[in-house]
C-alpha positions in Angstrom: 13.4 -2.1 18.0 13.0 -1.1 14.8 14.9 -2.4 11.1 16.7 0.2 8.8 20.1 -1.6 6.6 18.5 -3.6 3.8 17.7 -0.8 1.3 21.0 0.1 1.4 22.7 -3.1 1.2 20.0 -3.7 -2.2 22.3 -1.3 -3.8 26.1 -0.4 -2.4 26.6 -4.5 -2.5 25.9 -4.1 -6.1 28.9 -1.5 -6.0 27.3 0.2 -9.1 27.1 4.3 -8.1 24.8 5.7 -10.8 22.3 4.8 -8.4 21.0 5.5 -4.6 19.1 4.4 -1.8 15.7 5.4 -1.2 15.6 7.1 1.0 18.5 8.5 0.8 20.8 7.5 3.1 23.8 10.1 4.1 27.1 8.1 3.7 30.4 9.3 4.7 32.3 6.7 2.2 36.2 5.4 3.0 38.4 3.2 1.3 37.6 -0.3 1.2 35.1 -3.0 1.0 32.9 -5.6 2.9 32.6 -8.3 1.2 31.2 -11.9 2.0 29.9 -14.6 -0.9 27.1 -16.6 -1.2 29.2 -19.7 -0.3 30.3 -18.2 2.8 27.1 -15.1 3.8 27.8 -13.4 7.1 26.9 -14.6 10.3 24.4 -11.5 12.2 25.8 -11.5 16.0 22.8 -9.3 18.3 24.1 -8.4 21.2 23.2 -10.2 23.8 21.6 -7.3 26.2 20.1 -6.1 23.5 18.4 -9.6 22.3 14.9 -9.0 24.2 14.7 -5.0 24.0 11.2 -4.4 22.2 10.6 -0.9 21.3 7.6 1.2 23.5 8.3 4.4 21.8 6.0 4.1 18.3 2.1 3.5 18.5 2.3 -0.5 17.6 1.0 -2.2 21.4 3.4 -5.6 20.2 6.7 -4.5 19.2 8.9 -7.2 18.2 12.2 -8.2 19.9 15.5 -7.6 18.9 16.0 -10.7 18.5 12.8 -10.8 16.4 14.1 -8.0 14.0 17.2 -10.0 13.9 16.1 -12.7 12.5 13.5 -10.6 10.1 16.5 -9.4 9.0 17.8 -12.8 8.1 15.0 -14.0 6.3 14.9 -10.9 3.9 19.1 -12.0 3.3 18.5 -15.1 2.1 15.4 -14.5 0.2 17.3 -11.8 -1.5 20.9 -14.2 -1.8 19.7 -17.5 -1.7 21.8 -18.2 1.8 21.3 -19.3 5.5 22.4 -16.2 7.4 22.8 -17.6 11.5 21.6 -14.8 14.2 23.9 -15.5 17.0 23.7 -13.5 20.9 27.5 -12.8 21.6 28.8 -9.7 24.0 30.3 -7.2 21.7 33.9 -8.0 23.3 34.2 -11.5 22.2 36.2 -12.8 20.4 35.2 -14.4 17.2 36.9 -15.8 13.8 38.0 -12.2 12.1 38.1 -13.9 8.7 34.7 -14.6 8.4 31.9 -11.6 7.5 29.7 -10.5 10.3 27.3 -8.3 10.9 26.5 -6.9 14.3 23.2 -4.8 16.0 23.3 -3.5 19.1 22.1 -1.0 21.1 23.1 2.7 21.2 23.3 3.8 24.5 23.6 7.4 23.2 20.9 9.0 24.3 19.8 12.1 22.2 21.4 11.6 18.7 18.4 10.9 16.8 15.7 13.6 16.7 12.8 13.8 14.2 12.9 17.7 12.1 11.0 18.6 15.3 13.8 18.1 17.5 11.7 15.4 19.7 13.6 12.7 20.4 13.1 9.4 18.2 13.8 5.7 18.7 14.1 5.2 14.6 17.7 6.7 14.0 20.9 4.6 13.5 24.1 4.9 12.9 26.1 1.8 10.5 29.3 1.6 10.2 30.9 -0.7 7.4 34.8 -2.1 7.8 36.4 -4.4 5.8 35.0 -7.3 8.0 32.0 -6.1 9.4 29.1 -3.8 9.4 28.5 -2.3 12.5 24.6 -1.1 12.9 23.8 1.1 16.5 19.9 1.9 17.4 18.1 3.3 20.0 15.6 0.4 18.8 16.6 -1.9 16.0 14.9 -2.0 12.6 15.3 1.3 9.9 19.3 0.0 9.9 18.3 -2.6 9.1 15.8 -1.8 6.2 18.8 0.4 5.6 21.5 -2.4 5.1 19.1 -4.6 2.8 19.2 -1.7 0.2 22.2 -1.9 -0.5 22.3 -5.7 -1.0 22.7 -7.6 -4.3 22.7 -11.2 -5.9 25.7 -11.5 -6.9 28.1 -14.8 -6.0 30.6 -12.0 -4.6 28.4 -9.4 -2.8 30.4 -6.1 -2.1 29.9 -2.9 0.1 31.7 0.4 0.3 33.3 1.1 3.8 32.2 4.1 5.7 29.9 5.5 8.0 26.0 6.6 7.9 24.3 8.5 10.9 20.7 8.6 10.3 17.2 9.0 10.9 13.9 10.1 10.4 11.8 13.6 9.9 9.1 13.0 10.8 7.0 9.6 12.6 4.3 9.4 10.8 5.5 7.7 7.2 2.5 6.1 6.1 0.0 4.8 3.1 -4.0 4.2 3.6 -5.7 1.4 1.7 -9.4 1.7 1.0 -10.9 -1.6 2.6 -14.4 -0.2 3.1 -15.4 -0.6 -1.1 -12.7 -3.5 -2.1 -12.5 -6.5 -0.4 -8.2 -7.2 -0.1 -7.1 -10.5 1.2 -5.2 -12.6 -2.0 -6.1 -16.2 -0.3 -2.6 -17.3 -1.0 0.5 -18.6 1.3 -0.3 -19.8 5.0 -3.3 -16.5 5.0 -6.3 -15.1 3.6 -4.8 -11.9 4.0 -1.1 -12.3 2.2 -1.8 -9.3 -0.4 -2.0 -6.8 2.7 1.5 -8.5 4.6 2.9 -8.4 1.6 1.6 -4.9 1.0 3.1 -3.9 4.5 6.4 -5.9 3.4 7.4 -3.7 0.4 6.4 -0.4 2.0 8.7 -1.2 4.8 11.5 -1.6 2.6 10.8 2.2 2.0 10.8 2.9 5.8 7.2 3.4 6.1 6.1 3.5 9.3 2.2 2.7 9.4 -0.8 1.3 7.1 -4.1 3.4 7.7 -6.3 0.6 7.0 -9.7 2.0 6.0 -12.1 -0.7 6.8 -15.8 0.2 6.5 -17.6 2.5 3.6 -19.7 2.1 0.8 -19.9 3.3 -2.9 -21.3 6.7 -3.8 -25.0 7.0 -3.6 -24.9 9.9 -6.7 -23.3 6.9 -8.9 -24.2 4.0 -10.6 -27.1 1.8 -11.4 -28.7 0.9 -8.3 -32.6 3.0 -7.3 -32.4 1.8 -4.0 -30.2 2.9 -1.4 -30.4 -0.7 0.8 -28.9 -2.0 -3.0 -25.6 0.7 -3.3 -22.8 -1.4 -2.2 -21.1 -1.8 1.2 -18.1 -3.1 3.1 -17.2 -3.6 6.3 -14.3 -5.7 6.5 -14.0 -6.8 9.9 -16.1 -9.8 11.0 -17.3 -9.2 15.0 -17.5 -12.2 17.5 -19.7 -11.2 18.8 -23.4 -12.5 16.5 -25.6 -9.0 17.2 -23.0 -7.3 15.6 -23.2 -10.2 12.0 -25.8 -7.5 10.0 -23.1 -5.0 10.5 -20.9 -7.1 7.8 -22.4 -7.8 4.6 -20.8 -10.5 3.3 -18.8 -12.8 6.2 -16.6 -14.1 4.0 -14.9 -10.8 2.7 -14.0 -10.0 6.1 -11.4 -10.8 8.6 -11.6 -12.4 11.4 -10.0 -11.5 14.8 -7.5 -13.9 14.3 -6.8 -13.3 10.9 -6.3 -9.5 11.5 -4.1 -10.6 14.8 -1.7 -12.3 12.2 -1.4 -9.2 10.3 -1.2 -6.8 13.0 1.8 -8.9 13.8 3.3 -9.4 10.3 3.4 -6.1 9.8 5.0 -4.7 13.5 7.5 -7.5 12.7 8.5 -4.7 9.7 8.0 -1.7 11.7 4.6 -1.2 10.4 1.8 -0.4 12.6 -2.0 -0.9 11.5 -4.0 2.4 12.4 -7.4 0.9 11.7 -10.6 3.6 10.1 -14.1 2.6 11.1 -15.9 5.4 9.0 -18.9 7.2 11.0 -21.5 9.4 10.9 -20.7 9.3 7.1 -19.5 7.1 5.1 -21.7 4.7 7.0 -24.1 2.8 4.7 -23.1 -1.0 6.4 -24.5 1.0 9.8 -27.5 2.5 8.2 -28.6 -0.7 6.4 -28.9 -2.4 9.2 -30.4 -0.3 11.2 -32.8 2.1 8.8 -33.9 4.1 11.6 -30.4 5.9 12.4 -30.3 6.8 8.9 -30.3 11.0 8.0 -34.3 11.4 5.9 -32.0 13.0 2.8 -28.7 11.0 3.0 -28.7 7.5 4.1 -24.8 7.3 4.6 -25.2 9.5 7.1 -26.3 9.0 10.7 -28.5 11.1 12.3 -27.0 11.9 15.3 -29.9 12.9 17.7 -31.7 9.4 17.2 -30.9 8.4 20.8 -29.4 5.0 19.2 -26.9 6.7 17.2 -24.1 6.6 19.4 -25.2 4.2 21.9 -24.9 1.9 18.3 -21.5 3.5 17.6 -20.2 2.7 21.0 -20.8 -0.7 20.7 -19.5 -1.4 17.0 -16.1 0.1 18.5 -16.6 -1.8 22.1 -16.2 -4.9 20.0 -12.7 -3.8 17.7 -10.8 -1.9 20.0 -9.4 -5.0 22.2 -8.4 -6.4 18.5 -6.6 -3.0 17.8 -2.2 -3.5 18.7 -1.8 1.0 18.0 -2.8 3.5 20.6 -3.9 5.1 18.1 -7.4 4.5 15.8 -8.9 6.9 13.6 -13.0 7.5 13.4 -13.5 9.1 10.4 -15.6 12.0 10.7 -15.0 12.8 7.3 -17.6 14.5 4.8 -20.5 15.4 7.2 -22.7 17.8 6.9 -22.0 20.9 7.6 -25.5 22.5 8.7 -25.3 20.4 11.9 -21.7 20.8 12.6 -22.7 21.2 16.8 -24.3 17.5 16.7 -20.9 16.4 14.5 -19.1 18.0 17.3 -20.6 16.2 19.7 -19.7 12.8 18.0 -16.7 14.0 17.4 -15.7 14.5 21.4 -17.9 11.5 22.8 -16.4 9.3 21.1 -12.8 10.7 22.0 -13.2 10.5 25.4 -15.3 7.1 25.4 -12.1 5.4 23.7 -10.0 7.7 25.5 -11.0 6.1 28.4 -11.4 2.2 27.8 -8.3 1.7 25.9 -6.6 5.0 26.3 -5.8 5.5 22.8 -5.5 8.6 21.0 -8.1 9.1 18.0 -8.1 10.7 14.7 -10.7 12.5 12.1 -10.2 13.5 8.7 -10.5 17.2 8.6 -14.2 18.5 7.8 -15.6 22.0 7.1 -18.4 21.8 10.6 -17.8 25.6 11.5 -19.7 26.2 15.1 -20.5 29.6 17.3 -21.2 27.2 20.5 -18.1 24.5 20.9 -15.1 23.2 19.2 -13.5 19.9 18.8 -11.4 18.5 21.2 -7.4 19.3 20.7 -7.0 16.2 22.2 -8.1 14.5 18.5 -5.9 14.6 15.7 -6.7 16.2 12.2 -5.8 14.0 9.3 -5.7 17.1 6.3 -6.9 15.7 3.0 -8.6 19.3 1.0 -8.4 22.4 1.3 -12.0 23.9 1.7 -12.7 20.8 4.3 -10.0 22.2 6.4 -6.9 24.3 7.1 -3.9 22.4 8.4 -2.3 26.1 9.2 -4.8 27.2 11.3 -5.4 23.8 12.7 -1.1 23.6 14.3 -1.8 27.2 15.4 -4.6 26.2 17.9 -3.3 23.0 19.3 -3.9 20.0 17.3 -1.8 17.7 16.2 -2.5 16.7 12.5 -1.5 15.0 9.5 -0.7 15.6 5.9 -3.0 13.7 3.2 -3.4 16.6 0.9 -5.7 15.5 -2.2 -3.3 17.4 -4.4 -0.2 15.3 -4.3 -1.8 12.6 -1.7 -4.6 10.8 -3.4 -4.5 7.8 -5.7 -8.0 7.3 -7.5 -7.6 3.2 -8.9 -9.0 3.2 -12.0 -10.6 6.2 -12.9 -10.8 10.0 -11.9 -13.9 11.9 -10.9 -14.4 13.8 -13.7 -16.3 15.7 -13.9 -16.3 17.0 -10.0 -13.6 19.4 -9.1 -10.8 19.2 -7.4 -10.1 15.8 -8.5 -9.7 14.2 -10.3 -7.4 12.3 -8.9 -4.7 10.2 -10.8 -5.7 6.7 -11.6 -1.8 5.8 -11.0 0.4 7.9 -7.8 1.6 10.9 -9.3 5.1 11.3 -8.5 5.4 14.2 -10.3 3.4 16.2 -8.0 5.6 15.1 -5.0 9.2 16.1 -7.2 7.1 19.4 -8.2 4.9 20.3 -5.6 2.4 23.1 -6.1 3.9 23.1 -9.9 6.9 24.6 -8.7 9.8 22.6 -11.2 12.3 20.5 -8.5 10.7 21.6 -5.8 10.0 18.4 -3.7 7.7 17.8 -1.3 7.8 17.5 2.6 5.7 16.7 5.1 5.7 20.6 6.2 3.9 21.2 2.9 0.2 21.5 2.8 -0.7 24.1 0.6 -0.4 23.3 -3.4 -2.1 26.9 -4.2 -0.4 29.5 -2.5 3.2 27.8 -1.7 4.2 31.3 0.2 6.2 29.6 3.6 3.4 31.7 5.6 0.5 29.1 4.4 2.6 25.9 4.7 3.2 24.4 8.5 6.2 25.5 10.1 9.1 22.4 9.6 9.9 22.7 13.3 6.5 21.8 14.8 5.7 19.5 17.5 1.9 19.0 16.4 3.4 18.2 12.9 2.7 14.2 12.6 4.0 13.6 9.5 1.8 12.4 6.0 -0.7 9.0 4.3 -0.5 9.2 1.1 -4.3 7.0 0.4 -5.3 5.0 -2.6 -9.3 5.0 -3.1 -12.2 2.7 -4.3 -14.7 5.0 -4.8 -15.2 3.2 -7.9 -16.4 0.2 -6.6 -15.1 -3.2 -5.9 -15.2 -4.4 -9.5 -13.4 -1.6 -10.9 -10.1 -3.2 -10.3 -7.8 -6.6 -9.0 -6.6 -6.6 -5.9 -3.2 -6.5 -7.7 -4.1 -3.6 -9.4 -4.1 -1.5 -6.6 -0.5 -2.7 -6.0 0.5 -1.3 -9.6 -1.2 1.9 -8.8 0.7 2.7 -6.2 4.6 0.1 -6.3 6.3 3.5 -8.2 4.9 6.0 -5.8 5.7 4.2 -2.4 9.7 4.9 -3.1 9.1 8.5 -3.4 6.6 8.8 -0.8 8.7 7.3 1.3 12.2 9.2 0.8 10.5 12.6 0.9 8.5 11.6 4.6 11.9 10.5 6.2 14.1 12.7 5.0 12.1 15.9 5.3 13.5 19.2 4.2 16.8 19.2 6.9 17.9 15.6 4.4 18.9 14.6 1.3 17.0 15.6 -2.0 15.7 12.5 -4.0 18.6 12.8 -7.1 16.4 13.0 -9.9 19.3 12.0 -12.3 19.3 8.5 -10.5 15.1 8.2 -9.8 14.6 6.3 -12.4 17.5 3.4 -12.0 17.4 3.7 -8.7 13.6 3.1 -8.1 13.6 0.3 -10.5 16.5 -1.8 -9.4 15.0 -1.4 -5.6 11.0 -2.2 -6.4 12.6 -5.3 -8.6 14.3 -5.7 -5.7 12.0 -5.8 -2.3 12.6 -9.2 -0.2 10.2 -11.5 1.1 7.2 -11.1 -1.3 6.0 -10.9 -4.6 3.2 -8.8 -5.4 5.2 -9.0 -9.1 4.1 -12.1 -9.4 7.8 -13.1 -11.6 8.2 -16.3 -12.2 12.0 -15.6 -11.8 14.5 -12.9 -12.0 16.9 -11.5 -14.5 14.7 -12.1 -17.1 14.9 -9.8 -20.0 11.8 -8.4 -22.7 11.5 -11.5 -25.4 12.4 -14.1 -22.7 10.4 -17.2 -22.9 9.4 -18.0 -19.2 6.8 -20.3 -19.5 5.8 -23.5 -20.9 2.8 -25.3 -20.8 2.6 -28.4 -23.3 -0.7 -30.8 -24.0 -3.1 -32.3 -21.6 -5.5 -31.7 -19.1 -5.8 -31.3 -15.9 -2.1 -30.5 -14.8 -0.8 -28.6 -11.8 2.6 -26.2 -13.0 4.5 -25.4 -10.1 3.8 -21.4 -11.2 1.1 -19.5 -10.0 0.4 -16.7 -12.0 2.7 -14.0 -13.7 2.1 -10.5 -13.5 2.9 -7.0 -15.5 4.2 -7.3 -18.3 3.7 -10.4 -20.7 3.3 -11.7 -23.6 1.0 -15.0 -23.3 -0.1 -17.1 -26.2 -2.9 -20.0 -26.5 -3.6 -22.7 -28.2 -6.8 -24.6 -27.6 -9.3 -26.9 -29.0 -12.0 -26.8 -27.0 -13.5 -24.8 -23.9 -10.7 -24.5 -21.5 -10.2 -22.8 -18.1 -6.5 -21.6 -16.7 -7.6 -20.8 -13.2 -4.3 -19.2 -10.1 -6.4 -20.0 -6.7 -3.2 -17.5 -5.4 -5.1 -14.6 -6.6 -8.4 -15.9 -7.8 -8.2 -15.2 -11.1 -9.2 -17.8 -14.2 -9.3 -17.3 -18.4 -12.3 -19.4 -19.5 -13.6 -20.1 -22.6 -16.8 -20.7 -22.5 -18.8 -23.5 -24.4 -21.0 -20.5 -26.1 -17.4 -19.3 -27.3 -17.2 -16.7 -24.5 -13.6 -15.6 -22.9 -13.8 -14.6 -19.8 -11.5 -14.0 -17.0 -12.9 -13.4 -13.3 -11.1 -12.4 -10.7 -12.5 -11.7 -6.5 -15.7 -12.8 -8.1 -16.7 -10.9 -11.0 -16.7 -12.1 -14.0 -15.0 -9.4 -17.1 -15.6 -10.9 -20.8 -13.5 -10.1 -23.8 -15.3 -6.9 -25.6 -14.9 -5.3 -29.0 -12.8 -2.4 -28.9 -10.8 0.2 -31.1 -7.5 -0.6 -30.8 -6.9 3.5 -31.1 -9.8 4.4 -29.3 -8.4 5.9 -25.5 -8.6 9.0 -23.9 -5.2 10.9 -24.4 -5.9 13.0 -20.9 -6.2 9.8 -18.9 -4.7 6.3 -20.3 -7.3 3.3 -20.3 -10.5 4.6 -20.6 -12.5 4.7 -23.2 -15.8 7.1 -23.4 -19.0 5.8 -23.4 -20.0 8.0 -26.3 -16.9 7.1 -28.7 -18.5 5.5 -31.8 -15.2 3.4 -32.6 -15.9 0.7 -29.7 -18.9 -1.0 -29.5 -17.8 -2.6 -26.1 -20.1 -6.0 -26.8 -18.6 -9.4 -25.9 -16.5 -11.0 -28.5 -17.4 -14.7 -30.1 -13.8 -16.2 -30.1 -13.3 -19.3 -32.9 -14.3 -23.2 -31.6 -10.1 -23.4 -32.1 -7.6 -21.2 -32.7 -4.4 -19.6 -31.6 -5.0 -16.5 -29.2 -1.9 -13.7 -28.1 -3.1 -12.1 -25.0 -0.4 -8.9 -24.1 -0.9 -7.3 -20.4 0.4 -3.9 -19.2 -0.8 -2.3 -16.6 -2.2 1.3 -18.8 -3.4 -0.7 -21.6 -4.6 -3.8 -19.6 -5.4 -7.1 -20.9 -5.7 -7.2 -24.5 -6.0 -10.3 -27.2 -4.7 -10.9 -30.9 -5.7 -14.0 -33.1 -3.0 -13.9 -35.4 -2.6 -10.3 -36.5 -6.0 -9.1 -35.5 -7.4 -7.3 -32.6 -9.9 -8.6 -31.3 -10.4 -6.4 -28.1 -10.2 -5.8 -24.2 -11.4 -7.1 -20.4 -12.5 -3.8 -18.6 -15.1 -2.5 -16.8 -17.7 0.0 -17.0 -17.0 3.1 -15.1 -20.4 5.4 -13.8 -18.4 9.0 -13.4 -18.9 11.6 -11.0 -23.0 12.2 -10.0 -23.2 10.2 -12.7 -22.9 13.1 -15.6 -20.3 10.9 -17.7 -19.6 7.3 -18.3 -17.2 5.5 -19.6 -14.9 1.9 -19.6 -11.7 1.3 -17.8 -8.9 -1.9 -19.1 -8.6 -4.8 -16.8 -4.9 -6.0 -16.4 -4.8 -9.3 -15.1 -2.1 -11.5 -14.0 -1.9 -14.7 -16.3 -2.9 -17.4 -14.4 -1.2 -21.1 -15.0 -1.1 -22.6 -11.6 -4.0 -25.2 -13.0 -4.1 -26.1 -17.0 -7.8 -27.6 -17.5 -10.2 -28.7 -20.5 -8.6 -28.3 -24.6 -6.0 -26.7 -24.2 -2.9 -27.9 -27.1 -0.1 -25.0 -25.3 0.6 -22.1 -23.6 3.7 -19.9 -23.7 4.1 -16.6 -21.5 6.7 -14.1 -22.7 8.5 -11.5 -20.3 7.5 -7.9 -21.8 5.6 -6.5 -24.7 5.9 -8.7 -28.0 3.6 -6.9 -30.1 
């Protein structure tokens, strides 16, 4: 069974008609309301015959039972309304107290009712019937209907949901997001697991009916950027820690890798939300983690490309996959195969086909690759391999579909985000530093033409250059978030800020497709605001509470040292005032962030092990086309570290575009920033760093700390 009611409840229960669910629900209202109070919450009644049913149609190999989804639903309702909701298994014909509000979850026995846009039957469809005394959700597999009800919920003492009926199913099975964990470590080191950030990101995305998390597990910083003089010094990452010690050299930093138990925990959590993790191990390109370990396997002229003619190359890659394939609880995996030398097409094709055959023979899993330009007259890539299109010039998705390949839409024009800074001057980049919803809502630059997964080509927008909407080979779409600028260019939470508002829009268009309701642009901003702020069971925004408005005082720390507060950190947007008399440290182990005034009067934020001193910049210096960026040749900013008075009151104001900036009284002191090497080391710039306010522990000479909601200056 799968989860769809909550996003729908989060809106409808509020009783406000000026906004809509994302994805939109094809709701047919009737007269009346379903009500419950926080003093008398509803009971979830799960159909007894459905309790142990599991969805085996999806990609996950560890589908939770319907009972598991019902318990997750109850937990989300508790998070949203602060009420305890019971789950009871009953026969739907049994008697109950008609005066008590009830939510019924059960199996829809009518096969063929729910299909993807291609006409293929899906287990993700659902029917919601809302009567005055009860809500009934019937699904072939119970997950997506529960998300729909969650989005109709509110937080008042009396919660109301309009009566009516909705029958809904997704247009495509693949509705995914990618996070580049090969050039940045993501852990979050909080709650009960080091993987809390990634789990919370899955929780957030599931609220908008995503189905896949493409986990890009290995990669390296571009060889043609940075200040490293030798390729062995360039940053590379392999974020899975093998059980086999013989493979340890593959992992440069064991403290920045997931054990099997940790990865399994993350897979189970995401599966409980209806999301399957699709792991990717990159080869034969982007393979510096392998070639640092075994330099003899590298091409002589490009050290992050494997030499596929070396007799040990394919056995080495097979050994890596043999270690990790038993970890991966999915029917499909991704072997990368991106941006290899096109002059070596025949050995590339042999490698891809060999790996696909090996993985299929040993585990039965299918393989995905990135669409890559590798022309050959002698051979072709097996049609059992799924091609993830990302850029014209690398692959032609229309031709691939005609030739019989399954495809996934990650066209970089709409799907890509380059965290913190683009690739200027490399074309066809630049990629936006925040996900560009305008390109989804105006595909190909055509005003009002809302993208959906059959739309691949933004440059030639005629029908023949797009994939037929009825194609059974078009699996759907994945938005992609990349760390091309390296591990220090962003904090973990900044990755979330960059895609926070894009996930609801992409989720809506991937679910609805061409046949479903479009996004209502008139209500989009308020709908997005309500839903992103209300997504349950995670706190990626790092709020100190709900319902606050700009200017409200959220946090006040009295004089003293060594006192641990009940709060951990405050996310965007905030204003923090610190009065100090000597060096101090504010820290949050929850987010691996600290703010320290050193004995030499330098103010330093530390995040994920990287230090960012306060630097002198002009308050008005920025690139109008790329907010937050200051070009290195700007003469108004020195970027030298600032020396603070030994005792003072300072104000730190933070938002994701301006970053964390500092004032003393009314004098602007500077900002925290990172140096970014542009594409091929031809242009250089500084970009803003936006840190949470760490208040889990206060040490040293701090007299007072205050934090207000919003930007006060």
